[in-house]
N, C-alpha and C positions, 0 to 999 in steps of 0.2 A: 521534545515536544514543550511549546508555552502554553499553559493555560491560565485561563485568567484569576488573578487571586480575587477569589470571593469566598470569606469565611463565615457560614451562615450555622451558628451554633448557638443552645440558651442552654440555661442552667437547670436541665429537668434530666430525669431517668429515662425516660421514653418518648418516642416522638409518633403521634400518628398521622398519615398522613390524609390532607385536605379532602373533603368529601366533594367526590367528583359530581356535575351535573352531568354526566353523559351518559346514557340508556344502556343496558345491560348487551343490547345488540350491537351499539356501536365499539364498546367495550371487545366484544368479542371477532367484530371484524378487524380491528385495530391490533389485536393479538394475532390474528390468522394473518395477516397483514406482514406484519414487522417478522413473525415465525418463519413465513415463506422468503424472508431476504435473508433470514439465517440462513437457512437450508440451501438458497442460491449461493452464499457466499461460501456456506463450509464445501457444499458436494464440488462448485464448479473449480475451486481451488483445490480440492482433494485430487480429480482426475486430470489437472494439469501436473500436481509433484508426480502422480503415478505414473503417466506418461514420461516426462521430463527424465525420471528416475529410472523406469522400465527398458523403454526403448533406445537403443544401440546408438540410431541415424539422430537422438536429437543431443547426443552429449558431445554439444559444443559448448563454446566460452560465453555466447548471448546467451543462450538458453539457461546457462546457470545460473544467470541475473534473472532471467524471468522465474526458474524455480525459486529462487530467493525472494523474490517479492510474492509468487504463491503461497511460499511458507508461511512468510508474515503475514498477508491477507486469511490465510485458513484460520491463523491463532485468531486474528483480529473477529475472524467469523464468531469463533468457539467461545472465546473466554473474556471477548470486550464488549463485544454487540449487545449479548443478552443482558447484562444487567446494565448497560447504555439506554436499551429501550425501554426495560422496566423504569429506569428512572423518568424517561421521558413521557409514558404511561402515567405514572403513579402520580408524578410532580414532585417527588422525592426520596431519600436513599433507603431501601426499606431494608436493609443488610447489616452488619455488623461493619462497625467503623475500621478493625483486624481485614476484613474482608475488601472495604473500602480502600487500604492503604495498596493491599495486592495486585486488587483492581485498576490503582491509577499508576501504579509502576509497570504493570503488564502493558497497561496500555499507552504510555509516555514510550516505554521502549520500542515497543510493536510499530506506534506511527512514525517514532524517528528513525529506524531500520527500513521502514516502508518509503518514508521520503528518501532518504540515500541511496537505497536499490535506484528509484527513479533516477536520481542524480547519476548512480553510476551505469546507467543506461545509455544517460545523455554521451556521457562518456566514451560509452563502448561504442554505442555509433558516429560520432563524431571521428574515433581512432581508425576504426575499421574503413570508413568511407573515404578520409582524407591522407592515410599511409597503408592501403591496403595488405601491400607487400609485410612492410613491418609487422602489420598487425598479425598474419598471418605467421610470422615466424617469433614473435618473442611471446602472443598471447595463446596460452593452453587453457583446458579445460582445468588442470590441479593449481594454475597460478591463477585464474579468476576464482577458484574456491580458497584459495588463499585471501585472495581480496574481502571475500565476501565473508569468512569465519571472522576476519581482521573488524568490518563493520558491525557484523553482531557482537563481538565483545567489548569494541572502543562504548559503543551504546548502553550496553548493558553496566557497564562500569559507570558511566557519568549518569544512568539514572537512578542506580543505587546513590548516589551521592547526591543526588539532587531530592531524592527522597528521604534520605537520612532523617531529617529533622520530622518529620510527618510520622515516621515510627516510633521516632521518641517521644513524641506527644500521642499515644495511645491511651496513655493512661488515663488523661483529662476526663473528667465528669461530666460529659457532654452529649447531647444529643444532636446527630446530624440531621438537616431538612435536605443535603445536597453533598455528594462527594466531588469534593473539587480540592488543587492543591495549591497552597499559599507558599509563595515564594517571595524576599523583597523586591523593591525594585530597582535594584542591581540584578541581583540572578534574574528577573525576570527578563529585561532586556537582553544577556547575555544569551541566554536558552531560546531568546526570540532570535537573534541574529545566528546561532549553529543550528538551529532546529527548523527554519525557516527562510529567513533573507539569503544568507549564503547560498543552499543547497537549490533555490528556486532562482536565483541569479545566475548559479551555475548551469541549470538546465534550459533556461531561456536563450543565455549567450549561446551554447551550443548548437541549438536545435537551430537557430538561426544561422549559424556556420552550414552546418548539415543541409539546411535547407536550399544554399547558394552553391554546395558541392554537388548537393543531386541535381540540380540545375545544367550543370557544368559534365557530369555523370550522362544526361540525359543527351545531350548534343554529342557527346562521344559514341554515344551509344548507335545514335542514327548514323553517324561515320562507320562505325564499324560492322553496319549493316551490309554495307555495301561492300565488304572483304571477305579474304577466305575464310574457310572452315574454323582455322586457328583464333580467330580474332571474334567468329562467331562464341566459341566457349568464352569467351573473357569477357563479351556484351551480355551472356546468361550468367556469369556471376556478377556484375557491376548491377544487372535490372534485381537479382535478389537481395543485394545489400541495398538497393534504393528502395525495395518493396518493404524490405525489415525497416526501414527508417523509419519509411512511410506510417506502417502500422503503429511503432512504438510512441512516434509522434503523435499520434492519436490517444495514445496510452498516457502520454505526457499530457497533453490538454486538459482529458477529463481529468487526469489526478489535480490538476492546478486547478480547474473550475470547482474539482467539490475540495478542496484545500483552502482557498483565498479567502473565502467568506469569514468562515471562522476565525483563522488568524487576523483579518481586519477588524473584524468584531471584537477580538481579543484586544489589540492594539487600542480600538475604543474605549476599553474599558477601566483603563487608565486616565480617562479623560471626563466620560460623563459615565453615570451610573446604568449598567446594562441590564435586562430581566434576564433571570437564570432560567426559565423558558425556551426563550429566543436563543442562548446560548445554547442549551440542548440540542434546539432543531439543527444549529449550525456543527456542532459535533456530530450527531447523527450523519450530514451529510458529508463529510469528513470521510466516515467510518463506511458509507457508502459506496464507496470508489471502489472497497475488497470485492460487493460484489458487482460492480460493473467489470473490473478487469475481465475477467471469464466468459461473459459476453463478447466482449473485442476479440476476443481470441477464437471464438467459438462462429462471429462472423467473418474474419479475415485470415486465420488461419485452417486450411487445408489439413493441416496434419491434428489439428486437436479434434473436429469434426472425426476424421479416422480414427482418432484413440479413442473416443468417445463410442463407438461403432466394435474397435475391438475388445472393449472393458467391459460394455453391456452384455456382448453375445460369449462374454466367459472363453475369448479365444486368446485372452492373456495368459489363461492358465496351460496353454496347450505346450508340447515342445519347439525350443529355438522361439516364440513369443517375440522374444526379443529383437529378434531380426528382421519381422514383419516390415515391409515397405510401406510409411504412412507417408511418404512426404510427396 
């Protein structure tokens, strides 16, 4: 993930956050609102994780990608959003430089994984719609799990290498007004292409193709509806795939809407001087996507609503609860 190279340090032993003109009531409202966002992010994605892991009906290749995205969103909500929210409210970094390095590594890694989860979802939906029989034959839950583990492993290794210079500089006697990653122009461009340009291009191209395939399927469904029962089964399957593509298309659209402003602002940072507070706001918009995804699932996926009911009523602890029909 490409963060703008901003280095705000002074030769001092400590740094005091600037005094705010906000009243206590406004502070309280801000903290309550932002805490609510973290709560929704953590709890919403935790429900998705429990649902996909527990209920046997949800053990499908496509849902493994949803599980991977929910895990990355859950970790962003638990470990990345709280420090980012505090930095947004206080306008400075109130933690240690060691914690800053850990925070940056975690934020870069999880955001990169999240971006490529969405790209893999686009690839999965395109493959499922364009080659349904080949997809069913070649793509299994275990195969998808291997792909997901490779995705997480590659991006963990990449971000450790990217963060290594930051880890080496922790012994510098400086106080930090903000927690940002400083990279040279070459690495910045490489990271921008790998973390944003390439996956976004894949997502846009594949979902344009998915749109045209879905239109062809709609025509085929109308023709199949006039035939026998066997054709009706195929029609139901095609409808299911089209609905999944539609919902995940909404997920992708929201993701791009949250992602694009920050990266555009980051690119402008190499041309004009950018404001740190504005960068924080765009960064929070990027993280906010992790809270929006569970809301999308709640609106469009009946299995999510049924899973919530089973979990909250504690039916999940009953015998053979993993076999409960939630579809």
